[in-house]
N, C-alpha and C positions, 0 to 999 in steps of 0.2 A: 257707216257703210253706205255707198251710193248704189241704189238699185234703179236703173234707168231704162228708158225705152231703147230699142235697138238703134245702133249708130246710123244705119242707113235711113231708117224712118225719121230720126231726129233731124238729119241733114235735109231731108226733103221737106220737112215742115218748115224749116228755116230758110228754104230757098224756093220761094213761090214762083220764080221764073224758070225753074227746072222743067224740061219738057216732059209732058205726060206720056205714059206708056200703058194705055188701058188694055192693050192686047196681051201684055206680058204677065205671066203668072208671078205672084209674090214668091220670093225666094227666102229661105231661111239662111240667116247669116251664121258665121262660125259661133258667135256668142249664143244665138238661138239654139243651135245644136247642142252646145255645152249645157244650157239650161234644161232643155228637154232630156238630155242624157242624165243629168243630175236627178231630175224628177223620176225618170225610169229606174235609176239605180236605187233611189229611196224606196220606191214602191216594191222593188224586188227584195230589198232588205226586210220589208214587212211581210211579204208573201212567203219568204223562205224561213221566217222566224228568227233571222239574225237580229232583228229589232222586235221585241215583244209588242204585240198590238196594243196592250194597255199603255205602254210608254209612248207609242206613236200617237195614240188618241190624245194623251195628256199634252204632248208637244203641239198638236194641232189646235187644241183648245187654248193653249197659251198664245200661239202666234196669230190666231184668228182676228182678235181686235187690232193687232198691229197691221195686218194686211188691209183691213178696212180703212184704217187711218191713211196708210201710204197710198192706196189706190185712190182714195177720195182727194187727198191733197195734191196728187199729181194731176188729176182731172181739173181741179180748181186752178192750179198753176198754169196748165196748158191753155185753158180758156182765158185766163187773165192775160197770158201772153198774146193770144189772138186778138184780144181787145186793146192791145198796145199799151197796157198799163206800164210794163217794164220799159218800153221804148220812151214813153213820156218822162218817166223818172230819170232814165239815163241821160237824156238830152237836157233835162232841167239841171242835173248835177253838173254837166259840163258848162252850162250857162252860168250857174252860180259860182263856178270856179273863176270866171272872168279872165281866162287865159293864163292863170297862175298855176303852175304844176303842184306846189305844196298844198294849195287849197283843193285842187282836183284829187290829189292823193288821199287826203283826209276824207273827202266826200265819197270816193270810190270804196275806201275801207268801210265806211259806215254803211253804204248801200249793200255791199256784198255780205258784211257781217250780219246786218239786220235780216236780210233775206234768208241766209243760212239758219239763223237762230229761230225765226218764227215760221218759216215755210219749209225747212229742212234743206240739207245740202244737195238733194236731188234737184231742187228748183234752181239753185245757184249754178249747178253744173249743166243742166239741160237747157235752161232758159236765159239766165243772166250772162253766161259766158258768150254766146253768140251775139247778144244785144251789145255788150261792151266792145266786142271785136268789130261789129258793124259801125259803132260810133267812131272808131279810130280814123277812118278815111275822111269823113266830112269835117272833123275837127282837127285833122292833121296831127293826131296824137300817135306816137310810136305804139304799136299794138302789143309788143311783148310785156311791158309793165302792166297793161290792163289784163292780159291773159294770166300772168302769174298772180295778180291780185285775186282774181276770181278762183283760180285753181287752188292756191294755198288756203284762202279763207273758207272755201267750201269744206275743207277738212278741219282747219284749226279753230274756226268759229262755231263748231258744232257741239259744244259742251254744255251750254247753259240750260236748255229746256229739254224735256223728254221728246218733244216733237222734232228737235233739231237733227236727230239721227236715229235710225232703227236700233242701233246698239244702245242708245240712251233709253229707249222705250223698254228694252229688255232689262237693262240695269235698274231702272226705276221700279219695274215690277218685282225684280229680285230682292231689292232692299226696301220695298214697300214705301216709296216716297211719292207724294203728290207732285204736281208740277211746281207749286211754290216751294215745297220741301226740297225738291231736286235742285231748283235754282238757288236756294239758300246754301246748299252744299257746294255748288259748282260755280258761283259767281266769281270767286277769287281765281280759281284755275282758268276760267274763261278770260278774265281781264289780263292775266299774265300771258296766256296763249296769244291773244290778239296783239298785245304790246310787243311780244317777241317777233310776231309776224310782221308788224309794221316796221320794226327796226331792220329786219332782214330785207324786206321789200325795198325800203328806201336805200339801203347800202348797195344792194346788188342789182336793182332794176329801175329805180325812180330818180336817183340823184343826178345832178347835172352831167357828170362824167359818163353816165349810162344812156343819155339821150342826146339828140342832135340840136335841140332848140331850147331857148329860155322860156318861150311862151307857146301856147296853142291857140287855135282859132275857135271861139265858142260857136257851136252850131245853132241853126234856127230851131225854135221850139216846135214840137209836134202837136198839132191841134186836131181834134175830131173834125172831119169834113162835113158831117151832116148829123141829123138827129139820131139816126140809128147808131152810128159810131159813138156818139156822146152817151147814149143810153147804155150801151155795152160797157163802155169805159167806167161809168159811174156804178153800174150794177156789180161788175166783177171786183172793182176796187172796194165797194161796200162789203161784198161777201168776204174778201180777205180781211178787212178791218174787223168785221164781226168775229171771224175765227180767232184773230189775235186777241181780241177782248175776252173771248171765252176761255182761252188757254188756262189762266190761273184759277178759274172757278169750276171747271167741269171735272176736275180730278182724273180718274182713270177712264172716263168716257170721252176721251179726246177723239177717238175714232168717230163717234156719233156727231161731235161738233164739226169735224172736218167734212163728214158726209152732208150735213145740213148746209154748210157753206158752199160745197160743190153743187148741191141741188139748186141753190139760189142762182149760181152762175149758169147752170144748165137751163134753168127756166128762162133766164134772160136771153140766152142764145136760141131757145125754142121759139121765142117771140120775134127776135130781130135777125137771126142768122141761122136758121135751122140746118142748113147744109153743112155747117161746121160740126154738128153733132154726129159723130161716127163711132162705130164700135171700136175703132183703133185708139180712141181716147182712153179706153180701159187698159191699164198696163198689165196685160196678161203675162208678159215676161217676168215682171216682178213677182207675181203670184207663183209662177212655176219655179222660179229660182229659189225663193224663200222656203216653199213647201219642201222642195227637194233637199235643200240644205238642212232643214230641221228633221229630216229623216236620215240623211247620210252621216252627218257629224255625230249624232248620238250613237249610231251603229259603230263608227270608227272608235268612239270613246270606249265602247265595250270591248274592243279588240286591240288595245295597246295605246291609243292616242291619249287617253286619260292618264296613264302612267307617265308618258313622256311629258305632258303638260304639268303634272304634279311635280316632277323632278325640276322643271324649269322655274315654276312659280313658287312652290312651297306653300306653307300654310301660316306663315308668321302674320299675326294681325296688326303688327306695328309698322313703323316707318320702313324698315327693311323689306317687309313683305309687299308694301305698296310700290316702292321703287322697283323691286324685282318683278312684280306683275306688270308694271308699266313697260319695263325694258323688254320682257318677253312678248307682250302684246305688240309693241312697235316692231320688234325684230321679225316676228311671225307674219305680221301684216305685209311687210315688204318682201318677204319670201313668197307668200301665197296671196292673201287678201285679208282685209281687216274684219269682215264679218265672220268667216270661219275661225280666225284667230280669237275673236272675242268669245264666240260660242264654245269653242274648245276650252278656253281658259276659264270661263264662267263655271263650267261643269266640275272643276276641281277645287274651286275656292269655297271654303265653308260659308254657309249662309250668314253667319254672324260676323264675318270679316268684311264689314261694309267698306272701309277705307281701301282694303286690298282690291276689292271688286271695282271700286271707282278708279283706283290706280290703273288697273287693266283697261278700263274704259278710256282713260286719258291716253294711254299708250296706243290703243288701236285707232282712236279718233285723230289725234295730233300726229302720231308717228308715221302715218301711212302716206307720206309725201316724198319718199326717197326714190322709189321705183315707179315706173309708169303704171304697173298693174296692182299697186298696193291698195287702191280703192277704185271703184268704177267711176267715181266722180273725177278723179285724176285722169283716168283713161279717156273719159268723154271730153274733158276740157282740152286735152292734147289732140283729140280727133278734130275738134272745132278749130284749133290752131292750124292743123293741116289743111282743113277745108278753106280757111281764109289766107292760106299761103304765109302763115306766121311761123318762122323758124324758131324752134326752141332748142338751143344747144344742149344736147343730152348730158355732156360732162358737167356743164355748169348747172343744169337742172338737178343732177344727182348730188353734187357737192354742196350746193346751197341748201337743197332740201335736207341733206344729212345734218348740217349745222343747225338748221331751224328745228328739225325733229328732236335732236338731242337737247337743245337749250329750252325749247318750249315745253317738251314733255317733262323734263326735270323740274323746271320752274313751276309748272302747273301742279305737279304732284306735291312739291314743297308747299305751295299755296293751299292745297287741299288739307294737308296735315296741320299747317299753322292756323288755319281758320276753322278747322273742324272741331 
């Protein structure tokens, strides 16, 4: 599930030339109103007794460490973007490709996959997508293949580590797996998912018949202009590296590791660019949305949603149950959204059915690429395409996404069962 800053705020951060309007009052977007409405509905559920307070408190205790992690990692990623770390990497990737599309394709897949895996899909959606689209013009690269690579891999590469996706953090907590234990279960599904994504990307977006030229123009590298820029680049890159190194050793304290890495980046900006440190860096929308969701979904489960999900998913602990949960998760994600689909499905799966729960996770992570609203990562990537005047044919988007969702989800569940 992608929990992202507001679309308008994100676009303004990535468009420094946009005119300032200091006199205008900040306006709440439609998404902001939905988030606040969800929080209000959740609080009303608790106040009216529809959701018992003991259950609400238990849910907040469970989600607290996850909110710490996500808030910290988004601050870290935003400051890393401001220090131009992602821009430097993207330009170096295009230079390494030396004008050859197959080489560029492999490097872009590696870049988007690695970012999604270690910094979560929010980073890929919010920060990598606009960087890759901005790279298209100077390198004369068709933008649609770059857009679809980041959009798809933001979802399909989010299986390997608990930090890759909020749903992963929930699942790892439910089945009591550390980061290394989770990776040991999910490495094969992740490889299958990325491989299926690469095949579909090449066939429908990257091969010669889908682009106009045989070669592209490698851009000039981005270099820090002065000591201040160099210091920020090295400090934020170092903070990200330390966080990645800490992932396999910190266990369930991943939120603390992310917070410490974010504090390193904040300290660097406090010294060299204090004006960049604003309260808007704190993703309050994320906090509001998740808190509201973890109050509303349990309430709905008490009044019929659990029965419907139980009928869809069942309780078979074997292969049939895993495939059934994956199909239900993917289907519900594309009807509504992947985080509500996961949380509703998790509530009806017996705790001992680990493979069935991970099957649900695979369906909600990989399968949420068919409709634009299936994940907020998908929605945001499409918004950046609109901002960069990149046309994404919706019929082609839905049909190719459907093929990838079915094949990658089925293949990943099969890999889970064969290697588990």
